[in-house]
C-alpha positions as CSV (number, residue, x, y, z in Angstrom):
1,M,3.0,42.2,42.9
2,S,0.7,40.9,40.5
3,S,1.1,37.6,38.9
4,R,-0.7,38.6,35.5
5,K,1.5,37.9,32.7
6,F,1.9,39.9,29.6
7,P,2.8,38.4,26.1
8,K,6.3,39.5,25.0
9,I,6.0,41.3,21.7
10,E,8.9,42.1,19.0
11,E,10.9,45.4,19.0
12,G,9.5,46.0,15.8
13,E,5.7,45.7,17.0
14,M,6.7,47.6,20.2
15,R,8.2,50.6,18.0
16,R,4.8,50.5,15.9
17,Q,2.4,50.6,18.8
18,E,4.5,53.5,20.2
19,A,3.9,55.4,16.9
20,R,0.7,55.2,17.0
21,L,0.2,56.9,20.6
22,P,0.1,60.6,19.5
23,D,-3.1,59.7,17.3
24,L,-5.1,57.7,20.1
25,A,-4.1,60.3,22.4
26,K,-5.3,63.1,20.1
27,V,-8.9,61.1,19.8
28,A,-8.9,59.9,23.5
29,G,-9.3,64.0,24.1
30,E,-11.9,64.7,21.8
31,N,-14.0,61.9,22.9
32,A,-13.6,63.3,26.3
33,H,-14.4,66.5,25.1
34,R,-17.4,65.5,23.5
35,R,-18.8,63.6,26.8
36,S,-18.1,66.4,28.6
37,L,-20.2,68.8,26.7
38,Q,-22.7,65.7,26.5
39,R,-22.7,64.8,30.3
40,F,-22.4,68.2,31.7
41,G,-23.1,70.8,29.3
42,Q,-20.0,72.6,29.3
43,V,-16.0,72.4,29.1
44,L,-12.9,74.3,30.4
45,T,-10.6,74.4,27.5
46,V,-7.9,76.9,26.1
47,Q,-7.9,79.2,23.0
48,N,-5.5,81.7,22.0
49,N,-3.7,82.5,25.5
50,Q,-7.5,82.5,26.7
51,M,-9.4,80.0,29.3
52,V,-12.7,79.5,28.2
53,D,-16.3,78.5,29.4
54,L,-17.5,76.1,26.1
55,R,-21.3,75.8,26.8
56,S,-23.3,72.9,24.9
57,D,-25.8,76.1,23.7
58,G,-22.3,77.2,21.7
59,S,-22.3,79.9,23.7
60,V,-18.7,80.7,24.8
61,T,-17.3,82.7,27.8
62,V,-13.6,84.0,28.5
63,V,-13.0,82.7,32.1
64,K,-9.2,84.4,32.0
65,T,-5.9,85.6,29.7
66,L,-3.2,83.5,30.5
67,P,0.3,84.5,30.0
68,P,2.1,83.9,26.8
69,V,3.4,80.3,26.5
70,I,7.1,79.8,27.3
71,K,8.6,76.7,24.7
72,V,10.9,74.9,26.7
73,P,13.8,73.4,24.6
74,T,13.9,69.7,24.0
75,T,17.6,69.4,23.7
76,L,20.2,70.1,26.4
77,P,23.0,72.6,25.1
78,K,26.5,70.9,25.1
79,V,28.7,71.4,27.8
80,K,32.5,71.0,28.6
81,V,32.6,68.5,31.9
82,R,35.7,69.0,33.7
83,L,37.1,65.6,35.5
84,A,37.7,65.5,38.8
85,A,41.2,63.7,38.0
86,K,42.6,66.7,36.0
87,R,42.3,68.7,39.6
88,K,45.3,69.4,41.4
89,K,46.1,67.2,44.2
90,Q,46.9,69.1,47.2
91,P,50.3,68.0,49.5
């Protein structure tokens, strides 16, 4: 295991840093997109339910039409749970 020690941070500071994660992820994705165009001259991405090949010269080629997105609920419905203790005991 690593012997590296990390500094302890307060709960408030940790929450502030975690709140920045979506913005940092967005910027990182945009930078990766730009670097890929510069280095390789193309990027595969999704636009309007289509996989497209974007080229550095501005051309766009549809590679594949994708099925509609299925949204997954972020919360689960409440369900009634029966406890094992309520079961009838067999003689």
